[in-house]
All heavy atoms as an XYZ file, in Angstrom:
496
protein
N       0.844     -1.194      0.000
C       0.000      0.000      0.000
C       0.879      1.244      0.000
O       2.002      1.216      0.505
C      -0.930      0.012      1.243
O      -0.137      0.099      2.395
C      -1.819     -1.195      1.283
N       0.338      2.340     -0.529
C       1.131      3.581     -0.570
C       1.560      4.062      0.807
O       2.664      4.557      0.982
C       0.191      4.583     -1.240
C      -0.778      3.764     -2.018
C      -0.920      2.478     -1.246
N       0.711      3.925      1.798
C       1.049      4.386      3.142
C       2.230      3.603      3.692
O       3.159      4.175      4.270
C      -0.161      4.253      4.083
O      -1.257      4.948      3.509
C       0.141      4.798      5.449
N       2.219      2.308      3.500
C       3.324      1.467      3.967
C       4.610      1.820      3.233
O       5.675      1.909      3.838
C       2.983     -0.023      3.777
O       1.763     -0.318      4.448
C       4.084     -0.904      4.310
N       4.508      2.048      1.945
C       5.692      2.407      1.169
C       6.243      3.765      1.618
O       7.460      3.930      1.745
C       5.355      2.454     -0.318
C       5.151      1.084     -0.924
C       4.718      1.155     -2.377
O       4.271      2.194     -2.844
N       4.844      0.040     -3.081
N       5.367      4.725      1.844
C       5.810      6.033      2.322
C       6.492      5.913      3.676
O       7.521      6.542      3.930
C       4.629      7.012      2.414
C       4.112      7.433      1.057
O       4.801      7.263      0.060
N       2.909      7.954      1.021
N       5.894      5.129      4.561
C       6.466      4.933      5.901
C       7.846      4.288      5.795
O       8.797      4.697      6.464
C       5.517      4.079      6.745
C       6.000      3.852      8.144
C       6.031      4.893      9.071
C       6.448      2.594      8.555
C       6.485      4.692     10.363
C       6.905      2.387      9.839
C       6.919      3.434     10.739
O       7.370      3.227     12.015
N       7.953      3.292      4.928
C       9.239      2.616      4.731
C      10.282      3.575      4.172
O      11.434      3.584      4.610
C       9.067      1.406      3.791
O       8.093      0.521      4.341
C      10.374      0.662      3.601
N       9.882      4.402      3.223
C      10.814      5.382      2.669
C      11.239      6.400      3.719
O      12.403      6.798      3.778
C      10.186      6.099      1.471
C      10.067      5.281      0.190
C       9.286      6.064     -0.860
C      11.432      4.898     -0.331
N      10.301      6.827      4.561
C      10.628      7.773      5.629
C      11.602      7.156      6.620
O      12.555      7.809      7.052
C       9.355      8.232      6.343
C       8.511      9.185      5.535
C       7.208      9.549      6.229
O       7.143      9.445      7.472
O       6.267      9.928      5.524
N      11.358      5.904      6.983
C      12.273      5.211      7.907
C      13.655      5.065      7.285
O      14.671      5.286      7.947
C      11.729      3.833      8.280
C      10.647      3.798      9.332
C      10.198      2.357      9.555
C      11.128      4.402     10.639
N      13.682      4.712      6.022
C      14.956      4.547      5.330
C      15.706      5.876      5.268
O      16.926      5.933      5.501
C      14.709      4.006      3.932
O      15.910      3.901      3.221
N      14.991      6.943      4.986
C      15.606      8.260      4.917
C      16.114      8.696      6.287
O      17.216      9.230      6.416
C      14.595      9.272      4.386
O      15.146     10.559      4.376
N      15.321      8.440      7.330
C      15.726      8.796      8.690
C      16.958      8.005      9.109
O      17.898      8.553      9.688
C      14.578      8.558      9.669
N      16.977      6.722      8.779
C      18.132      5.889      9.117
C      19.368      6.370      8.371
O      20.471      6.410      8.928
C      17.842      4.425      8.791
N      19.187      6.754      7.128
C      20.305      7.264      6.337
C      20.848      8.563      6.939
O      22.064      8.772      6.991
C      19.846      7.500      4.903
O      20.894      7.988      4.126
N      19.943      9.426      7.395
C      20.364     10.682      8.025
C      21.142     10.416      9.310
O      22.167     11.051      9.570
C      19.149     11.565      8.340
C      18.501     12.132      7.089
O      19.129     12.087      6.017
O      17.352     12.615      7.194
N      20.660      9.483     10.118
C      21.348      9.133     11.368
C      22.729      8.572     11.048
O      23.730      8.946     11.661
C      20.520      8.119     12.191
C      21.347      7.531     13.322
C      19.269      8.786     12.728
N      22.797      7.697     10.065
C      24.068      7.104      9.669
C      25.047      8.187      9.215
O      26.220      8.183      9.607
C      23.832      6.081      8.547
C      25.102      5.455      8.036
C      25.678      4.381      8.707
C      25.741      5.929      6.894
C      26.852      3.798      8.256
C      26.909      5.359      6.431
C      27.461      4.299      7.124
O      28.625      3.729      6.677
N      24.571      9.122      8.398
C      25.429     10.193      7.891
C      25.937     11.069      9.032
O      27.124     11.429      9.074
C      24.646     11.034      6.875
C      25.416     12.204      6.317
C      26.569     11.760      5.449
C      27.219     12.969      4.792
N      28.645     12.933      4.827
N      25.075     11.409      9.980
C      25.509     12.226     11.124
C      26.543     11.484     11.965
O      27.536     12.078     12.401
C      24.307     12.622     11.988
C      23.473     13.731     11.377
C      22.503     14.331     12.377
N      21.653     13.360     13.039
C      20.459     12.959     12.591
N      19.980     13.447     11.463
N      19.757     12.077     13.272
N      26.330     10.206     12.175
C      27.295      9.412     12.949
C      28.628      9.320     12.210
O      29.687      9.414     12.819
C      26.749      8.003     13.221
C      25.624      7.977     14.219
C      26.091      8.242     15.639
O      26.964      9.067     15.898
N      25.499      7.558     16.585
N      28.557      9.129     10.905
C      29.780      9.043     10.113
C      30.552     10.366     10.170
O      31.778     10.377     10.320
C      29.417      8.699      8.671
C      30.599      8.304      7.819
C      30.145      7.816      6.456
O      29.368      8.532      5.782
O      30.578      6.722      6.071
N      29.839     11.480     10.083
C      30.482     12.800     10.186
C      31.128     12.977     11.558
O      32.244     13.490     11.670
C      29.474     13.917      9.933
C      29.011     13.985      8.490
O      29.671     13.382      7.609
O      27.976     14.632      8.236
N      30.417     12.570     12.597
C      30.933     12.676     13.964
C      32.206     11.839     14.122
O      33.200     12.294     14.700
C      29.853     12.206     14.940
C      30.184     12.411     16.388
C      28.961     12.005     17.247
N      29.347     11.290     18.426
C      29.701     10.010     18.501
N      29.707      9.256     17.456
N      30.046      9.466     19.648
N      32.192     10.640     13.584
C      33.366      9.760     13.665
C      34.537     10.362     12.883
O      35.682     10.326     13.345
C      33.012      8.345     13.164
C      32.096      7.659     14.178
C      34.262      7.516     12.910
C      31.459      6.390     13.667
N      34.260     10.931     11.716
C      35.322     11.561     10.917
C      35.960     12.727     11.670
O      37.184     12.892     11.651
C      34.778     12.045      9.576
C      34.455     10.915      8.612
O      34.918      9.771      8.850
O      33.730     11.171      7.629
N      35.128     13.548     12.340
C      35.670     14.676     13.117
C      36.505     14.167     14.288
O      37.572     14.706     14.580
C      34.533     15.576     13.623
C      33.908     16.423     12.540
C      32.987     17.492     13.090
N      31.977     16.984     14.010
C      30.783     16.527     13.647
N      30.434     16.508     12.375
N      29.925     16.097     14.558
N      36.040     13.130     14.949
C      36.788     12.560     16.081
C      38.116     11.978     15.601
O      39.154     12.156     16.247
C      35.944     11.475     16.764
C      36.575     10.887     18.005
C      36.695     11.904     19.100
C      37.130     11.252     20.392
N      37.213     12.181     21.497
N      38.106     11.303     14.455
C      39.337     10.746     13.899
C      40.346     11.858     13.604
O      41.532     11.730     13.926
C      39.032      9.962     12.628
C      40.269      9.374     11.982
C      39.978      8.692     10.657
O      39.013      9.095      9.970
O      40.722      7.776     10.302
N      39.876     12.942     12.997
C      40.768     14.064     12.681
C      41.355     14.658     13.955
O      42.550     14.984     14.009
C      40.013     15.132     11.888
N      40.535     14.790     14.987
C      41.017     15.308     16.271
C      42.081     14.389     16.860
O      43.135     14.850     17.305
C      39.853     15.451     17.256
C      40.239     15.789     18.699
C      40.852     17.186     18.779
C      39.030     15.673     19.614
N      41.828     13.096     16.853
C      42.793     12.145     17.413
C      44.102     12.137     16.625
O      45.182     12.023     17.210
C      42.184     10.740     17.455
C      41.062     10.559     18.472
C      40.402      9.191     18.284
C      41.561     10.725     19.893
N      44.018     12.289     15.314
C      45.238     12.347     14.497
C      46.054     13.587     14.863
O      47.281     13.511     15.018
C      44.893     12.312     12.997
C      44.414     10.909     12.616
C      46.085     12.723     12.146
C      43.822     10.811     11.225
N      45.376     14.731     15.022
C      46.096     15.962     15.413
C      46.720     15.809     16.801
O      47.869     16.207     17.018
C      45.142     17.158     15.407
C      44.779     17.646     14.028
C      44.083     19.004     14.048
N      42.955     19.079     14.952
C      41.697     18.763     14.644
N      41.406     18.342     13.425
N      40.731     18.884     15.537
N      45.981     15.216     17.725
C      46.508     15.031     19.079
C      47.703     14.083     19.070
O      48.691     14.312     19.770
C      45.416     14.505     20.009
C      44.377     15.534     20.353
C      43.261     14.959     21.210
O      42.973     13.763     21.174
N      42.624     15.815     21.984
N      47.621     13.024     18.278
C      48.721     12.067     18.205
C      49.970     12.724     17.623
O      51.088     12.515     18.115
C      48.312     10.851     17.373
C      49.347      9.767     17.351
C      49.490      8.904     18.421
C      50.192      9.622     16.266
C      50.453      7.908     18.416
C      51.157      8.635     16.250
C      51.292      7.773     17.324
N      49.785     13.535     16.588
C      50.925     14.235     15.987
C      51.562     15.181     16.998
O      52.800     15.258     17.098
C      50.479     15.004     14.743
N      50.735     15.885     17.771
C      51.267     16.787     18.798
C      52.009     15.991     19.869
O      53.063     16.416     20.358
C      50.142     17.604     19.420
N      51.489     14.842     20.233
C      52.153     13.993     21.224
C      53.499     13.499     20.707
O      54.494     13.515     21.440
C      51.253     12.813     21.579
C      51.807     11.789     22.566
C      52.103     12.444     23.916
C      50.839     10.638     22.735
N      53.547     13.082     19.456
C      54.823     12.643     18.874
C      55.856     13.770     18.881
O      57.024     13.543     19.185
C      54.609     12.160     17.439
C      54.003     10.784     17.336
C      53.971     10.297     15.901
O      53.607     11.086     15.007
O      54.322      9.132     15.678
N      55.421     14.983     18.569
C      56.325     16.134     18.577
C      56.846     16.386     19.992
O      58.051     16.599     20.191
C      55.595     17.387     18.046
O      55.175     17.127     16.710
C      56.496     18.606     18.072
N      55.944     16.352     20.968
C      56.351     16.579     22.356
C      57.320     15.496     22.826
O      58.318     15.792     23.499
C      55.123     16.620     23.263
N      57.057     14.257     22.462
C      57.947     13.162     22.875
C      59.323     13.294     22.230
O      60.340     13.023     22.864
C      57.308     11.812     22.544
C      56.123     11.494     23.437
S      55.290      9.962     23.011
C      56.580      8.769     23.274
N      59.359     13.733     20.982
C      60.637     13.937     20.303
C      61.435     15.040     20.985
O      62.657     14.903     21.206
C      60.390     14.292     18.837
O      61.599     14.580     18.186
N      60.746     16.116     21.346
C      61.411     17.218     22.049
C      61.949     16.749     23.392
O      63.103     17.053     23.752
C      60.425     18.390     22.250
O      59.985     18.843     20.967
C      61.068     19.538     23.006
N      61.142     16.014     24.126
C      61.585     15.516     25.435
C      62.758     14.551     25.290
O      63.686     14.569     26.116
C      60.422     14.833     26.162
C      59.347     15.773     26.679
C      58.166     14.973     27.228
C      59.901     16.699     27.749
N      62.730     13.733     24.260
C      63.832     12.797     24.033
C      65.131     13.557     23.751
O      66.196     13.204     24.282
C      63.492     11.872     22.863
O      64.540     10.980     22.613
N      65.035     14.603     22.942
C      66.224     15.417     22.647
C      66.736     16.099     23.913
O      67.948     16.157     24.153
C      65.889     16.485     21.604
O      65.557     15.888     20.386
N      65.824     16.616     24.718
C      66.224     17.274     25.970
C      66.867     16.276     26.931
O      67.856     16.596     27.593
C      65.015     17.941     26.632
C      64.521     19.160     25.892
C      63.249     19.725     26.488
O      62.629     19.138     27.367
N      62.855     20.897     25.996
N      66.327     15.052     26.983
C      66.894     14.030     27.861
C      68.306     13.657     27.408
O      69.210     13.493     28.243
C      65.994     12.799     27.885
N      68.502     13.539     26.092
C      69.830     13.213     25.575
C      70.814     14.336     25.883
O      71.958     14.078     26.305
C      69.754     12.967     24.064
N      70.382     15.586     25.704
C      71.255     16.721     26.016
C      71.607     16.730     27.497
O      72.770     16.913     27.872
C      70.558     18.029     25.628
C      71.379     19.232     25.982
C      72.388     19.782     25.267
C      71.268     20.006     27.184
N      72.919     20.855     25.936
C      72.245     21.022     27.126
C      70.443     19.944     28.309
C      72.415     21.963     28.144
C      70.605     20.881     29.311
C      71.585     21.880     29.223
N      70.615     16.527     28.366
C      70.855     16.535     29.806
C      71.803     15.409     30.204
O      72.732     15.615     31.004
C      69.528     16.401     30.561
C      69.601     16.454     32.080
C      70.257     17.743     32.569
C      68.211     16.297     32.679
N      71.602     14.231     29.623
C      72.491     13.106     29.926
C      73.915     13.420     29.496
O      74.875     13.106     30.223
C      71.994     11.839     29.232
N      74.082     14.061     28.345
C      75.439     14.394     27.896
C      76.059     15.454     28.811
O      77.260     15.407     29.102
C      75.439     14.868     26.447
O      74.869     16.160     26.328
N      75.276     16.399     29.290
C      75.782     17.416     30.204
C      76.184     16.798     31.536
O      77.241     17.139     32.085
C      74.722     18.506     30.448
C      74.363     19.311     29.218
C      75.559     20.032     28.626
O      76.260     20.756     29.311
N      75.799     19.801     27.343
N      75.363     15.878     32.026
C      75.699     15.212     33.292
C      76.931     14.339     33.121
O      77.781     14.249     34.028
C      74.518     14.403     33.794
C      73.301     15.220     34.250
C      72.124     14.305     34.563
C      73.641     16.095     35.447
N      77.049     13.676     31.976
C      78.220     12.849     31.691
C      79.476     13.690     31.608
O      80.537     13.317     32.137
N      79.398     14.845     30.986
C      80.547     15.728     30.849
C      80.939     16.279     32.223
O      82.123     16.407     32.533
C      80.232     16.869     29.889
N      79.947     16.567     33.024
C      80.222     17.104     34.358
C      80.888     16.054     35.245
O      81.801     16.345     35.998
C      78.907     17.586     34.986
C      79.098     18.395     36.264
C      77.767     18.928     36.777
O      76.776     18.215     36.776
N      77.770     20.181     37.217
N      80.434     14.794     35.103
C      81.006     13.700     35.907
C      82.462     13.454     35.516
O      83.309     13.223     36.367
C      80.210     12.418     35.718
O      78.916     12.563     36.236
N      82.753     13.482     34.220
C      84.137     13.216     33.810
C      85.050     14.396     34.074
O      86.259     14.224     34.206
C      84.183     12.802     32.337
O      83.464     13.702     31.529
N      84.510     15.592     34.249
C      85.329     16.756     34.582
C      85.674     16.777     36.065
O      86.632     17.415     36.453
C      84.573     18.037     34.202
N      84.902     16.061     36.860
C      85.140     16.064     38.324
C      86.277     15.178     38.736
O      86.672     14.234     38.227
C      83.903     15.620     39.078
O      82.824     16.472     38.797
């Protein structure tokens, strides 16, 4: 019947809209996590360089004593 078909089309359209909104939300979250991960990698690289410099300074100080 036309009413059943209309109802089915409305449900299908509503489900498609929900799916699209969820997909958009997931895409935004993924982009955020990628940016955060890149920032974390940069911070870890900086800390690693600082740790190596500090270790070399402490090593130089120990051998000078």
